C-alpha positions as a Python dict, from the first residue, in 0.01 Angstrom:
ca = {
    (1, 'M'): (0, 0, 0),
    (2, 'S'): (125, 347, -73),
    (3, 'D'): (200, 611, 185),
    (4, 'P'): (-70, 886, 182),
    (5, 'N'): (199, 1149, 239),
    (6, 'P'): (517, 1046, 59),
    (7, 'P'): (836, 1240, 133),
    (8, 'A'): (897, 1543, -88),
    (9, 'G'): (1060, 1460, -418),
    (10, 'E'): (946, 1095, -428),
    (11, 'P'): (671, 985, -667),
    (12, 'S'): (344, 853, -529),
    (13, 'D'): (130, 571, -665),
    (14, 'E'): (-182, 786, -679),
    (15, 'V'): (-293, 990, -980),
    (16, 'G'): (-121, 1324, -974),
    (17, 'Y'): (-228, 1675, -1063),
    (18, 'W'): (-111, 1661, -1423),
    (19, 'E'): (-285, 1332, -1490),
    (20, 'K'): (-611, 1468, -1349),
    (21, 'L'): (-571, 1783, -1557),
    (22, 'A'): (-509, 1584, -1876),
    (23, 'A'): (-806, 1356, -1806),
    (24, 'S'): (-1047, 1648, -1753),
    (25, 'G'): (-1009, 1767, -2116),
    (26, 'P'): (-923, 2106, -2263),
    (27, 'Q'): (-928, 2398, -2024),
    (28, 'E'): (-1032, 2757, -2094),
    (29, 'P'): (-745, 3003, -2063),
    (30, 'P'): (-753, 3212, -1747),
    (31, 'S'): (-898, 3559, -1786),
    (32, 'Q'): (-669, 3857, -1830),
    (33, 'I'): (-542, 3970, -1492),
    (34, 'Q'): (-473, 4341, -1456),
    (35, 'F'): (-301, 4521, -1173),
    (36, 'N'): (-396, 4873, -1075),
    (37, 'P'): (-80, 5030, -930),
    (38, 'Q'): (-269, 5333, -797),
    (39, 'S'): (-498, 5135, -568),
    (40, 'G'): (-285, 4820, -543),
    (41, 'T'): (-566, 4591, -654),
    (42, 'V'): (-564, 4291, -884),
    (43, 'L'): (-852, 4296, -1132),
    (44, 'G'): (-978, 3998, -1327),
    (45, 'S'): (-900, 3738, -1060),
    (46, 'A'): (-1163, 3560, -853),
    (47, 'E'): (-1109, 3790, -558),
    (48, 'P'): (-962, 4139, -584),
    (49, 'Q'): (-676, 4175, -342),
    (50, 'A'): (-603, 4513, -195),
    (51, 'A'): (-263, 4612, -64),
    (52, 'P'): (-248, 4683, 309),
    (53, 'G'): (-360, 5035, 391),
    (54, 'S'): (-497, 5103, 43),
    (55, 'V'): (-838, 5202, -85),
    (56, 'P'): (-1088, 4915, -106),
    (57, 'A'): (-1086, 4731, -437),
    (58, 'P'): (-1359, 4795, -695),
    (59, 'P'): (-1599, 4514, -783),
    (60, 'P'): (-1443, 4233, -991),
    (61, 'N'): (-1639, 4321, -1303),
    (62, 'A'): (-1519, 4684, -1310),
    (63, 'A'): (-1270, 4749, -1587),
    (64, 'W'): (-962, 4952, -1509),
    (65, 'A'): (-775, 5149, -1768),
    (66, 'P'): (-466, 5366, -1723),
    (67, 'P'): (-525, 5741, -1730),
    (68, 'P'): (-499, 5891, -2078),
    (69, 'Q'): (-168, 6052, -2169),
    (70, 'Q'): (-179, 6426, -2179),
    (71, 'Q'): (-78, 6596, -2500),
    (72, 'T'): (185, 6867, -2476),
    (73, 'P'): (67, 7203, -2608),
    (74, 'Y'): (184, 7302, -2954),
    (75, 'G'): (529, 7455, -2946),
    (76, 'Y'): (641, 7289, -2624),
    (77, 'G'): (835, 6973, -2562),
    (78, 'V'): (1013, 6759, -2816),
    (79, 'G'): (902, 6772, -3177),
    (80, 'A'): (722, 6488, -3341),
    (81, 'P'): (958, 6195, -3395),
    (82, 'G'): (1033, 6094, -3748),
    (83, 'L'): (977, 6429, -3917),
    (84, 'P'): (1270, 6542, -4129),
    (85, 'D'): (1430, 6872, -4038),
    (86, 'H'): (1368, 7158, -4275),
    (87, 'P'): (1683, 7215, -4484),
    (88, 'K'): (1692, 7585, -4402),
    (89, 'A'): (1670, 7499, -4030),
    (90, 'D'): (1993, 7301, -4055),
    (91, 'L'): (2164, 7581, -4249),
    (92, 'A'): (2045, 7845, -4002),
    (93, 'F'): (2176, 7635, -3714),
    (94, 'V'): (2517, 7587, -3879),
    (95, 'F'): (2554, 7952, -3976),
    (96, 'G'): (2444, 8057, -3629),
    (97, 'M'): (2709, 7831, -3474),
    (98, 'I'): (2970, 7987, -3703),
    (99, 'A'): (2852, 8341, -3624),
    (100, 'G'): (2836, 8286, -3247),
    (101, 'P'): (3212, 8290, -3182),
    (102, 'G'): (3243, 8583, -3422),
    (103, 'A'): (2999, 8783, -3209),
    (104, 'I'): (3195, 8699, -2895),
    (105, 'V'): (3548, 8769, -3018),
    (106, 'S'): (3453, 9021, -3291),
    (107, 'C'): (3613, 8827, -3572),
    (108, 'L'): (3492, 8997, -3887),
    (109, 'L'): (3492, 8691, -4114),
    (110, 'T'): (3271, 8469, -3899),
    (111, 'I'): (3032, 8743, -3793),
    (112, 'L'): (2949, 8817, -4156),
    (113, 'V'): (2735, 8500, -4169),
    (114, 'A'): (2512, 8621, -3881),
    (115, 'P'): (2262, 8799, -4110),
    (116, 'V'): (2246, 8483, -4324),
    (117, 'A'): (2161, 8276, -4013),
    (118, 'L'): (1900, 8534, -3913),
    (119, 'V'): (1723, 8525, -4252),
    (120, 'L'): (1744, 8146, -4293),
    (121, 'G'): (1619, 8089, -3936),
    (122, 'Y'): (1322, 8320, -3994),
    (123, 'Q'): (1233, 8152, -4325),
    (124, 'A'): (1265, 7802, -4179),
    (125, 'R'): (1046, 7882, -3877),
    (126, 'K'): (782, 8030, -4107),
    (127, 'A'): (787, 7721, -4334),
    (128, 'I'): (776, 7478, -4038),
    (129, 'D'): (481, 7662, -3883),
    (130, 'A'): (298, 7658, -4219),
    (131, 'E'): (332, 7275, -4245),
    (132, 'P'): (379, 7134, -3891),
    (133, 'G'): (311, 6774, -3996),
    (134, 'R'): (569, 6779, -4274),
    (135, 'W'): (876, 6947, -4128),
    (136, 'G'): (1062, 6929, -3799),
    (137, 'G'): (1368, 7118, -3677),
    (138, 'R'): (1196, 7421, -3532),
    (139, 'G'): (1445, 7427, -3244),
    (140, 'K'): (1739, 7439, -3483),
    (141, 'A'): (1573, 7717, -3682),
    (142, 'T'): (1505, 7915, -3365),
    (143, 'T'): (1863, 7869, -3247),
    (144, 'G'): (2000, 7994, -3579),
    (145, 'F'): (1754, 8284, -3575),
    (146, 'V'): (1844, 8398, -3222),
    (147, 'I'): (2221, 8363, -3265),
    (148, 'G'): (2191, 8533, -3604),
    (149, 'M'): (2001, 8820, -3440),
    (150, 'I'): (2267, 8863, -3172),
    (151, 'G'): (2547, 8840, -3429),
    (152, 'T'): (2375, 9089, -3660),
    (153, 'A'): (2334, 9334, -3371),
    (154, 'V'): (2705, 9300, -3284),
    (155, 'L'): (2795, 9339, -3652),
    (156, 'A'): (2580, 9654, -3681),
    (157, 'L'): (2732, 9797, -3362),
    (158, 'G'): (3081, 9724, -3495),
    (159, 'L'): (3005, 9887, -3830),
    (160, 'V'): (2865, 10198, -3660),
    (161, 'T'): (3172, 10219, -3435),
    (162, 'F'): (3406, 10172, -3731),
    (163, 'T'): (3218, 10439, -3933),
    (164, 'V'): (3235, 10689, -3645),
    (165, 'L'): (3610, 10626, -3605),
    (166, 'V'): (3669, 10679, -3979),
    (167, 'I'): (3470, 11006, -3976),
    (168, 'V'): (3654, 11133, -3669),
    (169, 'A'): (3992, 11037, -3818),
    (170, 'A'): (3909, 11207, -4150),
    (171, 'S'): (3800, 11532, -3984),
    (172, 'D'): (4093, 11557, -3742),
    (173, 'P'): (4393, 11330, -3806),
    (174, 'D'): (4542, 11407, -3458),
    (175, 'A'): (4222, 11301, -3271),
    (176, 'L'): (4307, 10930, -3281),
    (177, 'S'): (4684, 10952, -3225),
    (178, 'L'): (4815, 10787, -2915),
    (179, 'V'): (5107, 11027, -2870),
}
């Protein structure tokens, strides 16, 4: 006769769980079990289980869905993924990056591209805003536009200063002498 409680790990002579399961025929798959992390409840099981100290679980037939994702307002956050950058946005960004050091150290050759960055950045932003689903790269266009604006202001200030110095030197040659 077989032992009703055989030691763990040793087979018994009686029909086991798997044999009973196979003999009972095909089984329906268990229902989808969902977990609500906000209330700590398990939905879809026979008995909802609430975490200690949490809000009581809703009835088992209540469906739980995660809260909808909020859309960021237009113009904020990261642009739509997968949209190609507008070609003028890339050019404005590059020219702005070239003009930036020129505005800081007053190098005449690099600051000459600042107005180009300003115009290209403005045109790219206008084109991107006209077709928001087609073009991306508004951030690059804005960067080129702003750096181009700063560089153009520094260029204009330098040209005005240079013009005033030339006029003063032409009217009185001794006014600019260091001796």
